[in-house]
N, C-alpha and C positions, 0 to 999 in steps of 0.2 A: 281389354287388358291396358292398354294407353290410358284410356278414360280413368280407371280404376287408379293407376298410378298418380295421374294429374289430380284426382279428387283427394287422394293421401297427401299429395304435397301441400295442397291448399288448405286442408284441415291442419296440417302440420304449422304451417304458415301462421294460420289463424290462433292457433293454441299458444304458439310462442309469442305472437304479439299480445295475447292476454296477458300470459305469465310476465311478460316483461312490464306491461302495463300496471299489472297490479304490483310487482315489485317497485315500480316508480310512485304508485299511489302511497304505498306504504312507508316511503322515505320522506314524503311530505309531512310537515309539522301539523300538529292539533292545534285548534283554536285557543286563544286565552281570552281571560277576562279583560275588561277595560277598566284599568285602575286609573285614580285620578293622576293627570300630571301637572305640573306646576304651569302657570301662565308666566307672563311678562313681569319682571319686578318693575319697581317704579321707575329705575333709570332706562330699561329697555323701552318702557311704554312711553316715556316722554321723547327718546330718540325716535321712535317710529312715528308718534303724532307730529312731531316737528319735520319729519322727512316726507311725510305725507301731506303736509299742508300746502294749499295752492300758492304759487309765486307768479303767476302769469296774469291772471284776471281775478276781479273782485267777484263774480260769478264764473266758475270754472265751466269748461266746455270739455266734455267727456265723449270719446267715441269708442263703441263696440265694434271691433272689427271682425269679419268673417269671410270665408271663401264661400263660394256659391254651391259647391259640392261637397257636402258632408261636414258642416260645423257642429260641434257639441251641443246638444238641445239646451240644457241646462247652463251650461257654461255662457251662452249667448243670451238666453232670455232673462235667467236670474238677476244676473247685475243690472241690466236695462230696466227691468221692473222696479227693483229695490231703489235704484238711485233716482228713477223718474218719479216714484211715490213720495220720496224725500223732498222734492222741490227746492234743492239747494245747488242745482247746476242744470245747464243745458246738455242733455244728454240725446246722442244721435246713434242710430244703429247703421252700420257700414257694411256694403258688400264690395267685392273686387269688380263683378261685372253689373250691367244693368239688366238684371234676371232674378227670378225667385232665388231664395236661399234655401237650400234643402238641409235641414238639421237632421243629424243623427243622434239617438236612433229614431226620433219621430218628429213630426211636423215640418210644414214648410211656410217660410215667411218672405214678406218683401221688406227690403232694408229702406231706411229713410233716404238712402244717398249712397251713390259709389263713392269709393276712396277719392277717385279724381274729382268728383264733383265737390267733394269735402274741402280738397286741397284749394280749389278755385274759390270757394266761399270763405275759407279760413286760412290764408297763406302762412299765418304765422303759427299754426299747428295748434293741436289740442292741448289741454292742461293734463289730461290723463287718457290712456289708451287701455282698453281691456281686450285682452287677447285669450280668446277661447281655445280649447283643444281643435285641432283640425285634421282631416283625413291626410293631409300633405303637411309635413313640418317645414318643407324646404320650398315652398312657393315663391318662385322670385319677385313676383309682385308685391307679396306680402312682406318678405324680407326688406325689399328696398324701401317700402314704405313706412315700416317700422323704424328703420334707421333714421330716415328723414324726420320722423317725429320726434325720436329720441334726440336728435341734433337740434331741434327747435326748442327743445326743452319740455318735452312731455316725460310724466311720470308713466312708466309702461308696467301693466299688472298682467302677469300671465296667470290665467286661472286653470287649475288642473294641469293636463298636459300640454296646455298652451305654453307652458314653460319651455317645453322643447322648440316650439316655434322661436321664441324669445331666444333661446341658446343658439338657433341655426343663424340668427341675425347678428351673432357675436356679442350680444347683450349682456350675457352671464359670465363671461370670462374674467376669473378671478373673483368672483362675488358668491355671497353667501344665498343659498335658494334651497327649495323644495319644490316637488312635485307629486302626482298620483304615484301610489306606491307600486302599481303594476308597470310604469314606465320609468322608475326610479333608477335602475340598473343600466337602462339603455341610455338615459340622459348622462349618467357619469361616466360610461365608457365612451361616448361620443364627445364629451366636454369634460375630459379629467381635470381642469382646472377650477371646476366649480366646487364649492366647499358646501357640502350637505349639511343641512340643519335638520335634526330630527326632533319630533315631540312639539312641532309648532304647526298650527293650520295656516298661518302666512308668514313669510320672511320678507324683510324689507332691507334693501342694501343699496344705498347711493342712487335713487331713483327708479329702482326695478323692484317691482314686488313678485312675489311667486306664492303659489299656494298648493296644498294638499288636494285630495281627489274633490270630485264635482261639487258637493255639498258645501265644501269649503269658501265658495263664493258668497255664501249668506253672512258668515262673521266678518268675512273680508270687505264687504260693501258696508256693512253697519260700522265698521272701523273707519273706513274711508269717509263715511258721512260724519262721523263723530271729528276726524281730522279737519273736514271741511267747515263743518259747522260747529257743533258741540254736542256734548253728551246728551243733553235734554232731547235735541233732535233725533239723534240715533235711537234714543230708548223709546221716543214716539213710534218710529218706524218698526223697531223691534217687536212693540206691543202689537201693531198692526199685523205683522207677520207671524205673531204666536210665538215668538222668540224670548227666552227670559235673559239669554246672556250671550256674548260673543267674544269670549276670551280666544286668545291665540293657543291657549293649552291643548294638546293632542297627544294620543298614546299611538305612536307609528308602528309600534311592534304588533299592535292588535290588527293590524290591515296586512296582511300577506297571503300568498298562496299556499291555502292549508287543505289537508286532507279532505275534509267534509265539503269545502268548496269545489274542488276538483270532482268528487263523487257525484255532487249535486248537478253540476254542469254536464258531465257525461251522460248521467240518467235521463235529463231532461233533453240533452241532445239528440241521444239514441231514440228515444220516444217522439220521434218526428210526427208520427200519425196523431199525436194528441195534441198538436200545435193548435191554438186558437187565435183567431182574428177578432180583436176587440174593438168595439166601435165608440169612439169618443166624440160626443156633441160638442160643436161650438157654438157660442153666442156672443153677440157684440157686448162688450164691457166685461168679459171674462178676465180674471186675474191671471196674467201671463206667468207669474211666478209659480203659483199652483199648477196651473196648466201644464208647465215645463215639467215640475216635479212628477206629477201623476203619469204624463205620457212617458217621461224617459223610464221611469220605475217599471211600469207594465212591459216596456220594450225590453228590458234585460233579464227577464225570467228564465230565457230559454224554453219557454213554453206558449208565449204570447206575442202577438203583433199588434200595434195600435194604429187604426186608421182614423182620421177625423172627418166630421161631415157637419153639414149646416142644412137645416130644412128648406130654406128658400134661396140662399145665394151661396157663392163660392168662397168669398172673402169677408172675414169680419175683423172688427177693430177692438183690440183688447182694452183693459181698464186704463192703460197708460199709453195708447196710442201706437201699438205695434200691429200691423197688417199681418193677419193669419190667412193663409191660403188652405182652404180644406182639402183633403184629399178627393172627395166628392161631394157635389152639391146635391144631396139626397138623403133620405132617412136610411137607418140601418137596414141591410138585407136580411133575408130569412137565414142566410149562412153566418151572420155576425151575432156577437154576443156583446151586450152593453158592458162598458168599463163599470164596475162597482162604484156607486156615489159615495163620495166622501165629502167632507167640509172643505169646500174651496175658498171660503172666506178669509181663513188664515192658512198660510202657505205651510208653515211647520205642521199644522194638524192634518193638512191635505197628505203630506209625505208621511208621516207616521199613521194615519187611517190607511193609506194604499199600502203600506208594508205590512199592517194587519190584515188588509183584504188579501194580499198574495199569500200569506202565511195561511190563511184560511182555505184558500183555493188550491193552491198546489203544495203546501206544507211549510212548516218553518225552515228547511234548509234552504229552499228557493228564497224565501224571504231574506235569509241571511246573505245568499249570493249578491242579491240585488243591494242590500246594505253594504256589502263589502265592495261592490263596483262604485258605487256612490260615495265610498269612504264615510259612511255616516254610522255612529256609534249606535247600534240598535241590536236587541233591545237596549234602550237607554238604562245606565247605571243609575240615574238618577233624574230629576226634574229638569236639570241644567245640563242639557245634551246636546244643544245645536251648536 
């Protein structure tokens, strides 16, 4: 009798939870299309270019900082790869500790130096500091280092939720800013003095740059290249990336927590028995930008997890000098499925191809979930969508 009563109570709790969940899902908005939003006008553009121009060195020094446990994959690798391929600055990937940097949600790298080693080598500081999203927004060592770099005259660029790290350092107080759609409310609640700017991929305010979600690092880095060098150099790099334009225009309202997003995440999460381990081969000279986008996207499906391997050794060096440490130094096992092959020569094509492959493998709702997390307009409304 007691067992029967207990089971009835459990069933009642489960039913009530399901009803409550269903009601919550129905309150979520439906997705909307991606209408074109205006970019910067001529005055805004000129102001942004002037604000981003280097002021310390003729050949700027750029540091990409990360903590060793869970720095966002694309935020860390994409700025590094894009800026290195431009050849217009000295670019260094930094870590807080002299140990591998475990990126999230995939890949492990070894930085060029620690922040302390960088400081000893460059006591006057960097010209630009790229701040990715990190697992902790308030790491004391990172906060102190960012404040010191800003005091030495560095332009600070918070990519995606890296804006939260910049805000914790007190560098966004009273400034205009943006961030990844998912973290926007949290950022504004914790830092109410920030003036949020909608419909902009990136926002510049008095030596501080912030961007929207993960893929915003692509147009932001191209804009930085244009400010450091010229539009011809930015155009050359954009063509190499497979990008047709890098406007600051963005439709912020298209990226939010919607009913289809929630349904797809719940369905994929509950179907845990269908989760796959996907094997991603690494090789010397691989494009780190394409690699980051592919590994990141496949790791955000709630259906798959990416692990990397090398057939002969555990560490490879990418096209532009980043050391990637494979998850294992062996070929795929019988339990692995290979990551579907896409065009890795051009990162934009790699991302689009990966989203298409995810759609074919797990369905279009899952591909849309990944694009939403990356804050990437997909399917694109037109040819100029990066």
